[in-house]
C-alpha positions, 0 to 999 in steps of 0.5 A, a space after each residue: 800821783 795817786 788818788 787818795 782812796 787808792 793809797 788808802 785801799 793799799 794801806 787797808 789790804 796790805 796792813 789787813 785792817 779788818 783783822 783788828 779791833 782797835 781803840 783808834 780809827 785805822 785809816 783816814 782821820 782827816 780829809 784833805 786833798 783828793 790827789 796824793 803827790 807826796 806822803 810824809 810819815 810820823 810815829 804821832 800826829 804831833 804838832 811837829 808832824 803837822 808843821 813838817 808835813 806843811 813845810 814838806 808840801 805834802 798831801 798825806 801825813 801817815 802816822 802810827 798814833 793818830 788823833 782820835 782814841 776811844 779813851 779820850 774826849 770827843 770834843 775838838 779843843 785845844 791841842 787837838 784843834 790846832 793840829 786839825 786846823 793846821 791840816 785842814 788849812 793846808 788840805 793835808 790828808 791824815 791817816 793813822 794805822 795803829 795795831 795794824 802797824 804793830 802786828 807788821 
């Protein structure tokens, strides 16, 4: 078991997130449980990825393509609302790392 911030700090340091000017936020996008016992990874924060994270009883979903992009509307409606609601209802953190993962 690890603290959420410990995992995020490790990801930020390992992926050197400060070196990238990205069009998506890198790091924590949805806050869930403080203590992380299990992490599920996916390419995209899709409906299937969120459902799988719930099925697996995970505490963090770590993705390459997160839920927020500078070119998209900032409203939380429709498919985005549904995915966020699923993660929040189960206390699942969601972190995304776009360009830092591309580079590594």
